[in-house]
N, C-alpha and C positions, 0 to 999 in steps of 0.2 A: 473377356470371358468367352470360352469356346461355346459354340452352339452347333450341336451335331444333328444332321438330318440324314435319314436312311431312305434310299430309293429301292423299290422292289419291282423287278420285272417278273410277273407271275406266269407260271406254266402249270400244267397238270401235275407233273411229278417232281418238279424242282423250282426253286426260286433263285433268281440272280439278284443278289443284294449288294448294294454299295453304301458306304457310310463316309460322310465328309463333314468337315467343319466349315460352315458357310460364313463365319465371321472373319476369316483370314483374308488378306489382300492378295490379289493375283489369282492364279489358277488354283482350283480345289485339288486337294490330295485325297483320292478315293481309296478306301479299303474295301476289297472285294471278298464276298462270301458266297458260297453255293450251299443252299439249304434244301432238304427234302420237305415234302408236304404231308407226311404222316402225322397223326395227332401228337405223338411223342416228340417228333422233330420240331413241330411248330411250338410246342411248349418250351423246349430247350432254346429255340430261336428267340422267344420272348425274353427269357432270362439273359440271353446274350445281348440283346438290345439294352437291357437295364444295366448290365456290367459296363457297356460302352457309353453309358449316359446319353443315349439318343433322345433328343427332345421332340422331334417330329418324324412321322413316317408317312411316305407317300407311295402309293402303288397304282398300277394300271388296271383298269376294269377289263380283264381278259375273260370273256365268256362268263361262266359261273365259277371259275376256279379261284377268283379272288375272295369268295364268300367264306370258305373255311379259314383262310389266312386272316381275314378281317375279324372274324369271331374269336379266333385264338388270341390275337393281339388285344382285342377288346377285353378279353377275360383275364389274361395273364400278364400283359405288359403294364407295369406300373412305373412310370419314369420318376427317378429320384428328384430331378430338378423341379418338378411340378410343386413339390412341397417346400422348396426353398424360398426365402424372402426375395422379392424383386424378380420372380420368375415371369417369363413372357406369358401373356394371356393365351397364346396358342400352343404353349408348351404342353406336350403330352397328347397332341391331336393326331388322329389318323385322317389321312386324305385319300380320296379315291378320285383319280384323274381319268377323264375320258380319253380313250385311246387316240382319237383323232387329233387332240390337242398336243399329243406327244409324238406325233409322226415325224420321222426323220427324212433325210434326203433319200431318194431312190437308190437302191443298191447298197445301202449302208445299214441294213437291219441286222443288229447283233444284240445279244442279251445284255451284257454288262454296259456297253455304251448307251443302250436304251434306258437302263436304270440310272446312269449318270445324267442323262438328259432330263430325267424326271426331277432330280435334285436341283439342277441348274434352273430349270423353268419354274419350279416352285419358288425358289429364292427370288427369281425375277418377276413373280406373279404373272406368268404367261400361260399357266395351265387352266383348263376348264374343269372345275371340280364338281363332282356329283353329290347330290344330297342323299345321305345314307341315314335312314331313321334309326331309332333305338331298337333293341332286340324285340320288344313287345310289338311294336308297330310292324317290324319286318315279318312277324308271325301273322299279323292281320293280312298283310299283303300276300303272303304265301297262300293263305286259305282262299282269299277272294280271287286271286289270279288263277288258282286251281279251279274254282267254281266257274270262272269265265271259260276256261278251256273245256270243261265238261259240258257246259252249255253249247259251245260250238260243236262238240261231238254230237250232241242231240240234233242240232240243225243238219249236220252232215248225214246223220242216220235217217232223218226225214227225207232228205233228197235221194238217198240210196233206195229207200223203200218205194218212193214214187217211181223211180227209174225201173225197179224190179217189177212193179205192178203194170207199168206201161209195156214192158217187154212180154209179160204174160197176157196182155190184151185185157186186163181188168181196169176199166175206166172209172174207178172209184173216186180218184182225186178230182174228176170233173164235176162231181155232184156234192161233195162235202167240202166245207171250208177248212177243216182241220183234219188232216189225214191221221193224226195221232190223238184225235178226240175220243170221247167215250163211245159213240156209236160206231165210228170207223174201226176202232180197236176191237170192239166186240165182234164185229163182222169178220175182221181179219183173223182173229183168234179162232173163230169157228172154221174159217177157211184153212188155217194151218192145221187144225185138228182132224181134217179130212172131210168136212162137209162140202158137197158138190152140187146141191140143189139151189139154184139162184133164188127161188121163192123163200126157202128157209133162211138163207143169208139175208135177204131183204127184210124179213120180218124181225130181225134183231136190231134194226135201226130205231132210234128214238122217235117218238111221235112228233117232236118239234122240228125234226129235220125237214128242210124244204123239199128235198127230192121225193118224188112219189115212189110207190112200191114198183110200178111198172118200169120207171127209169132205173131203179136199183137192180131189178131183175135183168134188164138189158146190160147193165154194167158188169154183172157177174155171169153173163152168158158163157164166157170161156171156161168157167169152172168145171163144166161137165166133161171137158176133154183136157183138163189141166195136167201137165206133167208133174209127177210127185216131187221132182226136184224143186220146183217153185214153192210148193207147200212147205218143204223143209227150210228153204231160204227165208220165207216169211216168218216161220216159227223162230228161227235163229235171230231175226231182226227184232221181233217182239221181246224175246228174252233179253237181248242187249239193251233194248229201250227200258225195260224194267230195272236193269242193273244201273243204268245211267240215272234214272229218276231216284233210285235209292241212294246213290252217291250224292246227288244234289240235295236230298233231304238231310243227309248226315252233315254235309258242308254247311247248310243253313243252320242246323242246330249247333254246330261247332262255333260258327261265327257269332251266333246269338250269345253263347256263353262267353266268348272272348270280349265282346262289347257290352257285357251286362252293366258295367260301371258307367258306360257312356250312352245309356239308353235315351237320355234327354236330348243329347246332341243328334242322335239318329232321328228322333221324332221331329226336332226342329228343322232339320234338313229335308225330311220327307214332306213337310208342309209346302215346300216351294213348288210351283207349277212345273211339270216336266220331270220332277224327281219322285222317288218312292223309297221304300225301306231298303230295297236291294241296292239301288244306286247311291243312297246315302251311306250305306256301309262301305261301298267301294270307294267313295270319296274320302271317308274318314280313314280308311286303310292307306290311302295314298298320301294324305297331307297331315294326318294326326287328328286327335279329338278336339284340339283347340287351334290348330294351324299355327302353333307358336314359333315354328321355324321361320315363318315369313313375316317380316315386320310390318308390311302394308299389303293391301290388295293388289297394288301394282307389281310387287315382287312375286306374288302368287300367279298373276296373269302372265308375267314374263317367264316364270319357270314352267308353266303349263304350255306356253306357246300360243296364248290366246290374245296376242297383241300385235300390232303392225311391226314388221321388221324394218331394218335400215341398211341400205346398200349404197353408200355415198361415195362419190369420187368427184373431185374438183367442184365441190359445192352443189352437186346435182345428185338427187336421190333417184336411183335407177330402179329400185324395187321396194315394195312394201310387203312382200310375202312374209307370212308369219314364220317365226323361227321354229325349229324343231324343239319340242318340249317333251314332257312326260306323256308317253303314248296312251297309257291306261287312263290317265286323267282326261286327256283330250277326247278319247272315245266316249267316256261317260258324259262329259259336259256337252259334247256335240249332239249326242242322242237326246239329252235332256232339252237342249235348245230347240231341236226339231219338234219335240213333244210340246214344249211350252208355247211355241209359235202357233200350234193348232188348238191350244186351250182357249175357249171362248171367254170373253170378259176379263182377260188378264192384261196387264201392262205389256207383257211380252208379245201377245197377239197384236196389240196396237202398234208397238214398235216395228214388228215385222211388216205389217201392212203399210207403214209409212216408209220403210227403207227399201222394200223389195222392188218398187218401180224404178228406183234410181240405182241400186247396187246389184240387183239380181238375187236369186235365192241363196247361193253359196255365201256371198259376203254378208247378206242380212242375217243368216244363221250364225256366221262368225261374230257379228256384232252382238247378237243375243247371248252367245256363249261367253263373250267377254263380260257382259253384264252379270250373267249367272256366276262367273268366277269371282267377281268382286263381291257379289251377294253371299256366296258360300263363305268367303273369308270373314265377312262381318258377322254372319250367324255363328260361326265356330269360334272366332277370336273374341267377339264381344258378348256372346251369349244371348243375342236378341232373337226374336221370333219374326217370321215373315208376316207382313200385313199387305193384303191385296188392295191396291188403289187404282186399278185399271179403269173401271168405268168413271170414277170421279175425275181422274186425270184427263180422260177422253172428253168429258163434258166441258171441263175448263179450257182444254186446248181448243175446242170448237169455238168457244166464245172469244178467246184471244185471236184466233185466226180470222173470225168474222170482223172484229174491230180493226184488225190490221188491213184487211181487204177493203173495208169501207174507207179508211184513211187514204189508201193508195188510189182508189177510184175517185175520191173527191179531189185529191191533188192533181189528177189528170183532167179535171173539169166536169166530171159527171156529177149529176144530182142523185144522191142515194138517200132513200128513206128506209129506215129499219122497221119492218113490220113486226107486230107482236107474234109470238109463237102460237101456232094453231092449237086449239083446245083438243085434248084427247078424249073428252066425254062425248057420248053418242048424241046425235041431234034429236 
């Protein structure tokens, strides 16, 4: 029975498509098509694949241009063979191949041969395929990644504002911990509106601010002779900051609506040390509300790149460097691992103190990130809640270690007597 596979080399304005029967013996006979990427042309292309009874489609992940092709085929492509008796379990499947795994020899980069190579390597199981979630989860990812980009813009804006104030000889950032906080923003807004008296500007600070009025007056001393250009630039920066914060608020509201049905999963993840509501939403956007795509925590850790790599030759492993995984997931989990290592009384802080003398900070954080990754899978996949057992585990570990040291010392000939623990009550 023939089994047709289509390979697509994706470009912005055109698709180089080849179709071949991979059940034949010998070389494949490829049929070549050139297709446009407009919505109408993609819809017609999906009907063309149905007419040719194509069973599987594989395409290369070229920038963002693969996304409309994928969504069009996901919506309009309905393989006939999928409904027949005895159909292959992968019949009707879309595959997204990483471009590096389909790389050809140097100087031999052409459109249709690249598409043919996709089909050959898919049939030989030599391609590295990417995980593409369903349409709803892709929408979650779009919102959360947009929020991350806007948050980075806010950090960049903070740095530009500090550079501008230093250039204008206004040393406010040396006295306040947050240049975009309430007190600093109130003073900067008055500065942008034309206020030039240092004492008046200093009086706008909150009483809880550690800097004294004299220090603030000295920081704003340059305001008396400040060029009006700097006032206008500060005003533009504050307006841009308000716009960014408004966008962040709208994105938070949008994400809360999208994950309204999965509020319990967000809450359970937020209970883990180092995580919060925002990071829980980011994790669910990347792996799904139940992490159903990953059959075990090991698969999730491997996909994220939170496990040791293997570079073996002649029976010798030359590198344990972690493989490249999902960048968004690694960023969130590594940030959570750093926060969890600083959380007092948690098992992660205990593990960090135990590992850091031997492994160093970076590898100890990597080990905690691996534990967090496995914990995230269990919480999402099995629907359990996090239980903190850090202090209890620590006390038991101390007893075990004490018994082990006593045995070792006695085996060396020392006479060891275990004294009772001192009483904590006052004398």
